[in-house]
N, C-alpha and C positions, 0 to 999 in steps of 0.2 A: 174353390170356395174361399171367400175372404175370411181372414182370421177373426174378425169381429163378429161374424155370424157363423160360428162353428157348429156344424150339424151334429157333433157329438155331444153338445151340451143339452142338459135337461130342458132349458128354456127353449132352445131351438127345436127340440123334438116336439114340444107342446104345439108348436105352430104347424109342423109338418104332419103329425099323426092325427090331427083332428081334435085333440084334447081341448085346445083353446076355443074352438067353435062349440064344443059341447058345453063349456062353461059360459060362453058368450054368444048365444045363438043369433043375436042381431048384429054381431060384430061392431057394436057401438054406433050403428046408424043414427040413433037418436041424438048423437052429439055433432053430427056432420053439419047441420045447418048453422049452428052456433060457431063452429070453427071456420066455415066458409065465410060467414059474416065478418068475423074478426080479421081474417086474412084480407078480404076485399077492402074493408075500412082502413086497414094499415097501408095498403097500396095507395088508396085515395089520399089519405092524410099526408103521405110522403111524395105525392105526385109522381108515382112510379108507373110507367107505361111499359110493362114487361110482356114479352111475347111467348116465351118458352119456359114452361114450368115442369118440375118433376116432384113427385112425392115419394118419400121413402116409407115403406110400410103402409101402403095406401089402403089396405084392408078391402072393404067392399066397394071402394071407389066413389062413394057418394060425395065426398068433399070436392074432388076434381070435377065431377059431373056438375055440381052446383056452381063452382067457379067458372066453368065453361059457359054457363048461361049469363053470368055477369061480365065475362071478358070474352066476347065472341070472336075477337080477332087474335086470340092466343091459342097455343096448343099445349096440351097437358099429357104427361106421361107418368103413369104410376108403376112403382116397383113393389112387388110383394113376394115374400118367400113361402107363404102358406098356400098350398094348392086349394084349400077350402075357401080362403078369402079371395084368391084369384078367380075361382069359379063364380063367386058372388059378384065380382066386378065386371065380368064379361057382359052382362046385360046393360051395363052403363057405358059401354064403348060407343063412340060416335066418330064423326069425321075429325073432330079436334081432340078427342080423348082416347088414349090407348093405354092398355095395361100389360104388364110383363111379369111373368113368373120368374123373377130374376133378382139377384142382389145388385143394387145400383153400382156397387164397387167393382163388379165384373163387367161393367158397361163403359165404353169409351166416350159416350156422348156427354156434352156439357150443356148447361141450361142457364137461363137468365136468373131464375129463382128456384131454390131448392126448399121444399117443405119437409120438415121432420116434426110430425105431430104425434106426441105421446109414443115415441119409439125408444127414447133413451132409457127408460126404466126396464126395458127388455134386453139391454146390451150390457154385458159385464164391464167391458173396457170402453165406456162411453166417451172418455177423453180421447182415446186413440181413434175411436170411430169419428169423432168431430174433426180431428186432424186429417183423417183420410178423406173427408168430404170437402176440404178446403178449396180445392181447385175444380170442383164440380159445378160451381155457379158463382156469379158475382154477388148475388143476394141470397140470404138464407133466412127462413122464418121457422122458429122453433116454438112449439107449445109443449109444455111439460106440466103435468098435474101431480 
């Protein structure tokens, strides 16, 4: 397990033991459309034709599902450490969208674009986490509220 997502921390435990799902039963699905729109518009504005996306902390997977409809020639891989969120994402899997109950830092695959959408507030050493993501993709899109 990567040092930035330490399973002994209280924050990490909240995602693995179901406490976060109890506090957030929708797992923020209501924000997914807005985030997918922002990402898609950013790609259009910058004339980026990317084919391989990954999302760190993909939650229920709705953002990747919506992006796959807008970018039908791309593939999407979501990484999630919460078993509850991963179970919510399974229904959104498709030929171009796959989800993993796994820390992205424990995976050797690289991507064209890495999405980190509202995950930094859940990581103690977010600067170290950012450095560890450096070589995972050429492009990175971050949303932090």
